[in-house]
The first five atom37 places (N, CA, C, CB, O) and aatype in JSON, in Angstrom:
{
  "aatype": [12, 10, 14, 1, 13, 15, 18, 0, 6, 0, 13, 3, 1, 2, 10, 7, 17, 13, 16, 6, 5, 6, 5, 5, 15, 10, 11, 3, 11, 16, 19, 0, 9, 0, 7, 12, 7, 7, 19, 7, 7, 19, 8, 10, 10, 16, 10, 19, 1, 10, 7, 19, 15, 11, 13, 1, 9, 0, 3, 10, 3, 15, 13, 6, 19, 0, 2, 13, 2, 1, 5, 19, 7, 0, 12, 12, 15, 16, 10, 16, 15, 14, 1, 15, 11],
  "atom_mask": [
    [1, 1, 1, 1, 1],
    [1, 1, 1, 1, 1],
    [1, 1, 1, 1, 1],
    [1, 1, 1, 1, 1],
    [1, 1, 1, 1, 1],
    [1, 1, 1, 1, 1],
    [1, 1, 1, 1, 1],
    [1, 1, 1, 1, 1],
    [1, 1, 1, 1, 1],
    [1, 1, 1, 1, 1],
    [1, 1, 1, 1, 1],
    [1, 1, 1, 1, 1],
    [1, 1, 1, 1, 1],
    [1, 1, 1, 1, 1],
    [1, 1, 1, 1, 1],
    [1, 1, 1, 0, 1],
    [1, 1, 1, 1, 1],
    [1, 1, 1, 1, 1],
    [1, 1, 1, 1, 1],
    [1, 1, 1, 1, 1],
    [1, 1, 1, 1, 1],
    [1, 1, 1, 1, 1],
    [1, 1, 1, 1, 1],
    [1, 1, 1, 1, 1],
    [1, 1, 1, 1, 1],
    [1, 1, 1, 1, 1],
    [1, 1, 1, 1, 1],
    [1, 1, 1, 1, 1],
    [1, 1, 1, 1, 1],
    [1, 1, 1, 1, 1],
    [1, 1, 1, 1, 1],
    [1, 1, 1, 1, 1],
    [1, 1, 1, 1, 1],
    [1, 1, 1, 1, 1],
    [1, 1, 1, 0, 1],
    [1, 1, 1, 1, 1],
    [1, 1, 1, 0, 1],
    [1, 1, 1, 0, 1],
    [1, 1, 1, 1, 1],
    [1, 1, 1, 0, 1],
    [1, 1, 1, 0, 1],
    [1, 1, 1, 1, 1],
    [1, 1, 1, 1, 1],
    [1, 1, 1, 1, 1],
    [1, 1, 1, 1, 1],
    [1, 1, 1, 1, 1],
    [1, 1, 1, 1, 1],
    [1, 1, 1, 1, 1],
    [1, 1, 1, 1, 1],
    [1, 1, 1, 1, 1],
    [1, 1, 1, 0, 1],
    [1, 1, 1, 1, 1],
    [1, 1, 1, 1, 1],
    [1, 1, 1, 1, 1],
    [1, 1, 1, 1, 1],
    [1, 1, 1, 1, 1],
    [1, 1, 1, 1, 1],
    [1, 1, 1, 1, 1],
    [1, 1, 1, 1, 1],
    [1, 1, 1, 1, 1],
    [1, 1, 1, 1, 1],
    [1, 1, 1, 1, 1],
    [1, 1, 1, 1, 1],
    [1, 1, 1, 1, 1],
    [1, 1, 1, 1, 1],
    [1, 1, 1, 1, 1],
    [1, 1, 1, 1, 1],
    [1, 1, 1, 1, 1],
    [1, 1, 1, 1, 1],
    [1, 1, 1, 1, 1],
    [1, 1, 1, 1, 1],
    [1, 1, 1, 1, 1],
    [1, 1, 1, 0, 1],
    [1, 1, 1, 1, 1],
    [1, 1, 1, 1, 1],
    [1, 1, 1, 1, 1],
    [1, 1, 1, 1, 1],
    [1, 1, 1, 1, 1],
    [1, 1, 1, 1, 1],
    [1, 1, 1, 1, 1],
    [1, 1, 1, 1, 1],
    [1, 1, 1, 1, 1],
    [1, 1, 1, 1, 1],
    [1, 1, 1, 1, 1],
    [1, 1, 1, 1, 1]
  ],
  "atom_positions": [
    [[0.79, -1.09, -0.14], [0.02, 0.0, -0.24], [0.95, 1.3, -0.11], [-1.09, -0.08, 0.79], [1.99, 1.32, 0.54]],
    [[0.41, 2.35, -0.81], [1.25, 3.5, -1.0], [1.21, 4.5, 0.23], [0.82, 4.21, -2.28], [0.06, 4.65, 0.63]],
    [[2.0, 5.11, 0.82], [1.25, 5.87, 1.46], [0.71, 7.11, 1.37], [1.62, 5.87, 2.17], [1.04, 7.66, 0.33]],
    [[-0.08, 7.84, 2.16], [-0.67, 8.79, 1.91], [-0.26, 10.19, 1.59], [-1.26, 8.74, 2.64], [0.55, 10.58, 2.43]],
    [[-0.5, 10.95, 0.81], [0.36, 12.19, 0.65], [-0.14, 13.2, 1.96], [0.06, 12.96, -1.02], [-1.27, 13.34, 2.43]],
    [[1.14, 13.82, 2.36], [1.03, 14.62, 3.52], [1.59, 16.16, 3.09], [1.92, 13.88, 4.78], [2.78, 16.39, 2.88]],
    [[0.46, 17.24, 3.0], [1.16, 18.08, 2.54], [2.25, 19.09, 3.79], [0.1, 18.82, 1.72], [3.08, 19.95, 3.54]],
    [[1.93, 18.69, 4.76], [2.79, 19.06, 5.93], [4.26, 18.6, 5.71], [2.23, 18.41, 7.26], [5.17, 19.43, 5.78]],
    [[4.52, 17.26, 5.46], [5.65, 16.61, 4.57], [6.25, 17.09, 3.74], [5.4, 15.75, 3.97], [7.48, 17.11, 3.66]],
    [[5.35, 17.63, 2.87], [5.95, 17.61, 1.27], [6.43, 19.32, 1.44], [4.45, 17.2, -0.34], [7.52, 19.71, 1.02]],
    [[5.76, 19.93, 1.9], [6.4, 21.36, 2.23], [6.82, 21.84, 3.19], [5.83, 22.19, 2.07], [6.52, 23.0, 3.49]],
    [[7.76, 20.98, 4.08], [8.21, 21.31, 5.37], [9.53, 22.02, 5.49], [8.28, 20.15, 6.1], [10.06, 22.61, 6.43]],
    [[9.95, 21.76, 4.04], [11.32, 22.42, 3.84], [11.33, 23.76, 3.62], [12.03, 21.9, 2.78], [12.36, 24.4, 3.84]],
    [[10.01, 24.47, 3.09], [9.82, 25.67, 3.04], [10.06, 26.51, 4.13], [8.79, 25.78, 2.68], [10.54, 27.64, 4.07]],
    [[9.67, 25.86, 5.21], [9.57, 26.56, 6.76], [11.0, 27.32, 6.56], [9.5, 25.26, 8.37], [12.02, 26.85, 6.05]],
    [[10.82, 28.49, 7.05], [12.12, 29.15, 7.09], [12.06, 30.38, 6.09], [0.0, 0.0, 0.0], [12.45, 31.52, 6.37]],
    [[11.5, 29.96, 4.8], [11.44, 30.92, 3.65], [10.16, 31.4, 4.43], [11.35, 30.33, 1.88], [10.12, 32.61, 4.65]],
    [[9.01, 30.56, 4.94], [7.61, 30.74, 5.21], [7.51, 30.65, 6.16], [6.77, 30.13, 4.78], [8.37, 29.92, 6.64]],
    [[6.54, 31.2, 7.13], [5.76, 30.58, 8.49], [5.41, 29.45, 8.4], [4.58, 31.16, 8.92], [5.79, 28.87, 7.39]],
    [[4.68, 28.76, 9.27], [3.73, 27.63, 9.13], [2.31, 28.18, 8.66], [3.6, 26.83, 10.56], [1.5, 27.58, 7.96]],
    [[2.19, 29.3, 9.13], [0.78, 29.97, 8.89], [0.67, 30.53, 7.37], [0.57, 31.29, 9.98], [-0.25, 30.37, 6.56]],
    [[1.94, 31.25, 7.24], [2.18, 31.71, 5.56], [1.91, 30.16, 4.41], [4.29, 32.39, 5.37], [1.18, 30.12, 3.42]],
    [[2.76, 29.06, 4.98], [2.38, 28.07, 4.06], [1.26, 27.63, 3.9], [2.9, 27.2, 4.18], [0.75, 27.48, 2.79]],
    [[0.58, 27.26, 5.32], [-1.18, 26.94, 5.09], [-1.57, 27.95, 4.38], [-2.25, 26.88, 6.46], [-2.02, 27.43, 3.36]],
    [[-1.68, 29.24, 4.26], [-2.07, 30.25, 3.4], [-1.78, 29.99, 1.77], [-1.37, 31.49, 3.91], [-2.58, 30.2, 0.86]],
    [[-0.53, 29.52, 1.65], [-0.48, 29.22, 0.01], [-1.31, 28.06, -0.15], [1.07, 28.88, -0.65], [-1.74, 27.88, -1.29]],
    [[-1.63, 27.25, 0.73], [-2.02, 25.76, 0.45], [-3.58, 26.06, -0.19], [-2.01, 24.65, 2.08], [-4.05, 25.5, -1.18]],
    [[-4.34, 27.22, 0.76], [-5.62, 27.42, 0.35], [-5.91, 28.39, -0.76], [-6.31, 27.78, 1.4], [-7.06, 28.55, -1.14]],
    [[-4.7, 29.17, -1.41], [-4.84, 30.18, -2.43], [-5.24, 29.45, -3.64], [-3.55, 30.99, -2.65], [-4.9, 28.28, -3.83]],
    [[-6.03, 30.19, -4.54], [-6.35, 29.97, -6.03], [-5.54, 30.81, -6.45], [-7.75, 30.17, -6.6], [-5.41, 31.88, -5.86]],
    [[-4.66, 30.46, -7.81], [-3.75, 31.4, -8.74], [-4.67, 31.34, -10.34], [-1.83, 30.62, -8.87], [-5.29, 30.32, -10.64]],
    [[-4.65, 32.28, -11.05], [-4.95, 32.12, -12.14], [-3.68, 32.46, -12.94], [-6.1, 32.78, -12.39], [-2.96, 33.38, -12.57]],
    [[-3.37, 31.64, -14.2], [-2.43, 31.83, -15.08], [-2.81, 31.75, -16.54], [-1.5, 30.99, -14.78], [-3.14, 30.71, -17.12]],
    [[-2.72, 32.98, -17.07], [-3.17, 33.1, -18.5], [-1.58, 32.81, -19.58], [-3.96, 34.93, -18.69], [-0.51, 33.41, -19.62]],
    [[-1.94, 32.02, -20.1], [-0.65, 31.22, -21.21], [-0.01, 30.24, -20.22], [0.0, 0.0, 0.0], [0.23, 30.38, -19.02]],
    [[0.21, 29.07, -21.15], [1.15, 28.06, -20.47], [2.33, 27.78, -21.28], [0.45, 26.72, -20.19], [2.8, 26.64, -21.31]],
    [[2.96, 28.97, -22.11], [4.08, 28.8, -22.79], [5.47, 28.81, -22.0], [0.0, 0.0, 0.0], [5.55, 28.25, -20.9]],
    [[6.43, 29.37, -22.49], [7.43, 29.24, -21.81], [7.47, 30.09, -20.34], [0.0, 0.0, 0.0], [8.36, 29.67, -19.59]],
    [[6.79, 31.04, -19.87], [6.51, 31.76, -18.87], [5.31, 31.45, -17.77], [6.35, 32.85, -19.44], [5.5, 31.5, -16.56]],
    [[4.06, 31.11, -18.38], [3.32, 30.47, -17.49], [3.42, 29.14, -16.89], [0.0, 0.0, 0.0], [2.99, 28.75, -15.81]],
    [[4.11, 28.47, -17.87], [4.52, 27.11, -17.28], [5.44, 27.01, -16.41], [0.0, 0.0, 0.0], [5.3, 26.11, -15.58]],
    [[6.85, 28.04, -16.33], [7.51, 27.94, -15.26], [6.87, 28.53, -13.9], [8.67, 28.49, -15.57], [7.17, 28.15, -12.77]],
    [[6.03, 29.41, -14.19], [5.15, 30.02, -12.94], [4.46, 29.1, -12.25], [4.1, 31.0, -13.32], [4.47, 29.08, -11.02]],
    [[3.76, 28.17, -13.04], [3.15, 27.31, -12.47], [3.67, 26.3, -11.54], [2.65, 26.86, -13.26], [3.14, 26.0, -10.47]],
    [[4.97, 25.69, -12.12], [5.82, 24.61, -11.66], [6.2, 25.39, -10.29], [7.17, 24.14, -12.78], [5.9, 24.84, -9.22]],
    [[6.75, 26.46, -10.29], [7.13, 27.25, -9.27], [6.37, 27.17, -8.19], [7.23, 28.44, -9.6], [6.79, 26.79, -7.1]],
    [[5.17, 27.54, -8.43], [3.99, 27.95, -7.39], [3.37, 26.59, -6.83], [2.7, 28.91, -8.18], [2.8, 26.57, -5.74]],
    [[3.5, 25.54, -7.58], [3.34, 24.0, -7.25], [4.27, 23.47, -5.87], [3.89, 23.11, -8.7], [3.95, 22.9, -4.82]],
    [[5.63, 23.98, -6.46], [6.58, 23.31, -5.55], [6.53, 24.57, -4.29], [8.29, 22.96, -6.39], [7.12, 24.31, -3.24]],
    [[5.96, 25.69, -4.41], [6.17, 26.1, -3.11], [4.56, 25.97, -2.34], [6.89, 27.72, -3.16], [4.26, 26.64, -1.35]],
    [[3.69, 25.06, -2.95], [2.52, 24.42, -1.85], [1.51, 25.25, -2.36], [0.0, 0.0, 0.0], [0.54, 25.05, -1.63]],
    [[1.19, 26.16, -3.32], [-0.25, 26.49, -4.03], [-0.8, 25.31, -4.44], [-0.2, 27.44, -5.3], [0.08, 24.51, -4.73]],
    [[-1.99, 24.84, -4.61], [-2.82, 23.52, -4.73], [-3.81, 23.82, -5.72], [-3.55, 23.01, -3.34], [-4.27, 22.95, -6.45]],
    [[-4.19, 25.14, -5.78], [-5.62, 25.56, -6.89], [-5.37, 26.56, -7.81], [-7.0, 26.19, -6.14], [-5.07, 27.72, -7.56]],
    [[-5.5, 26.08, -8.78], [-5.13, 26.82, -10.08], [-6.3, 26.97, -10.82], [-4.1, 26.11, -10.95], [-7.29, 26.27, -10.61]],
    [[-6.26, 28.17, -12.01], [-7.12, 28.37, -12.78], [-6.33, 28.83, -14.14], [-8.07, 29.27, -12.16], [-5.59, 29.82, -14.15]],
    [[-6.53, 28.1, -15.18], [-5.36, 27.73, -16.36], [-6.22, 28.05, -17.4], [-4.68, 26.06, -16.49], [-7.25, 27.41, -17.61]],
    [[-5.79, 29.16, -18.2], [-6.43, 29.55, -19.53], [-5.19, 29.4, -20.52], [-7.11, 31.17, -19.52], [-4.15, 29.79, -20.0]],
    [[-5.06, 28.93, -21.83], [-4.64, 28.64, -22.66], [-5.17, 28.52, -24.05], [-4.28, 27.94, -22.27], [-5.6, 27.37, -24.15]],
    [[-5.37, 29.24, -25.3], [-6.05, 28.89, -26.1], [-5.19, 27.78, -27.19], [-6.62, 30.13, -26.58], [-5.73, 27.16, -28.1]],
    [[-4.12, 27.74, -26.93], [-3.07, 27.12, -27.89], [-3.04, 25.6, -27.65], [-1.55, 27.74, -27.65], [-3.68, 25.09, -26.72]],
    [[-2.34, 24.96, -28.45], [-2.3, 23.18, -28.18], [-0.94, 22.92, -28.4], [-3.29, 22.1, -29.33], [-0.23, 23.68, -29.06]],
    [[-0.55, 21.93, -27.9], [0.81, 21.28, -28.06], [1.42, 21.13, -29.28], [0.8, 20.07, -27.59], [0.89, 20.33, -30.05]],
    [[2.39, 21.69, -29.63], [2.85, 21.45, -30.88], [4.54, 21.0, -30.68], [2.55, 22.83, -31.8], [5.2, 21.43, -29.74]],
    [[5.01, 20.24, -31.53], [6.55, 19.79, -31.42], [7.25, 20.87, -31.42], [7.11, 18.9, -32.51], [8.05, 20.89, -30.49]],
    [[7.28, 21.91, -32.18], [8.18, 23.32, -32.34], [8.44, 23.8, -30.98], [7.4, 24.59, -33.21], [9.57, 24.23, -30.75]],
    [[7.48, 23.79, -29.95], [7.32, 24.47, -28.86], [7.62, 23.41, -27.71], [5.94, 25.15, -28.84], [7.39, 23.81, -26.57]],
    [[8.04, 22.24, -27.83], [8.55, 21.19, -26.83], [9.47, 21.89, -25.7], [9.44, 20.02, -27.65], [9.27, 21.73, -24.49]],
    [[10.47, 22.68, -26.23], [11.57, 23.14, -25.46], [10.98, 24.3, -24.37], [12.74, 23.72, -26.51], [11.72, 24.76, -23.5]],
    [[9.47, 24.77, -24.53], [9.31, 25.8, -23.5], [7.86, 25.64, -23.05], [9.63, 27.29, -24.03], [7.2, 26.51, -22.49]],
    [[7.42, 24.3, -23.4], [5.77, 23.98, -22.66], [5.92, 23.01, -21.9], [4.47, 23.52, -23.61], [6.15, 21.86, -22.25]],
    [[5.79, 23.51, -20.51], [5.7, 22.22, -19.77], [4.31, 21.39, -20.15], [5.74, 22.55, -18.13], [3.35, 21.87, -20.75]],
    [[4.41, 20.22, -19.71], [3.25, 19.01, -20.39], [3.32, 18.55, -21.6], [0.0, 0.0, 0.0], [2.69, 17.55, -21.92]],
    [[4.09, 19.19, -22.42], [4.45, 18.75, -23.98], [5.21, 17.45, -24.15], [5.37, 19.86, -24.69], [6.41, 17.29, -23.92]],
    [[4.34, 16.55, -24.59], [4.96, 15.2, -24.95], [4.55, 14.83, -26.1], [4.72, 14.14, -24.08], [3.91, 15.65, -26.75]],
    [[4.77, 13.69, -26.59], [4.11, 13.15, -27.8], [3.08, 12.8, -27.45], [4.63, 12.17, -28.48], [2.24, 12.93, -28.33]],
    [[2.66, 12.33, -26.4], [1.26, 11.69, -25.98], [0.22, 12.93, -25.91], [1.37, 10.86, -24.38], [-0.97, 12.6, -25.93]],
    [[0.52, 14.44, -25.83], [-0.09, 15.56, -25.77], [-0.33, 16.29, -26.86], [0.42, 16.19, -25.04], [-1.05, 17.28, -26.89]],
    [[0.57, 15.58, -28.24], [0.62, 16.74, -29.39], [-1.17, 16.83, -29.91], [1.9, 16.12, -30.98], [-2.02, 15.95, -29.97]],
    [[-1.21, 18.09, -30.17], [-2.68, 18.5, -30.59], [-3.67, 19.07, -29.74], [-3.32, 17.46, -31.01], [-4.63, 19.8, -30.0]],
    [[-3.02, 18.36, -28.19], [-4.4, 18.55, -27.21], [-4.12, 19.82, -26.67], [-4.67, 17.36, -25.89], [-2.99, 20.31, -26.58]],
    [[-5.48, 20.48, -26.21], [-5.41, 21.94, -25.54], [-4.39, 21.77, -24.3], [-7.04, 22.52, -24.96], [-4.18, 20.76, -23.63]],
    [[-3.75, 23.21, -24.19], [-2.74, 23.22, -23.0], [-3.6, 23.15, -21.84], [-1.76, 24.55, -22.92], [-3.11, 22.83, -20.76]],
    [[-5.11, 23.48, -21.97], [-5.75, 23.67, -20.62], [-6.97, 23.27, -20.97], [-5.72, 25.1, -19.95], [-7.42, 23.5, -22.1]],
    [[-7.74, 22.54, -19.89], [-9.06, 22.05, -20.11], [-9.94, 22.28, -18.87], [-9.0, 20.59, -20.5], [-11.12, 21.92, -18.87]]
  ]
}
């Protein structure tokens, strides 16, 4: 059986950068990101690693091979798929 996910354990190394109260606040925030290209995708990953757990993502484009170097989530299996659902 796999262990259960523990938010506190996953983000306890952020303490020192953030107080426990600030870390808990990040968990409860919702962040909107417009565009998942080179900038939006990097911001998404950074915010996830900081502990933000709710997002509203909008991008009207789809994944293309020519943009793999800058599109988070781009894989051969996601070609022509919308970047946000």
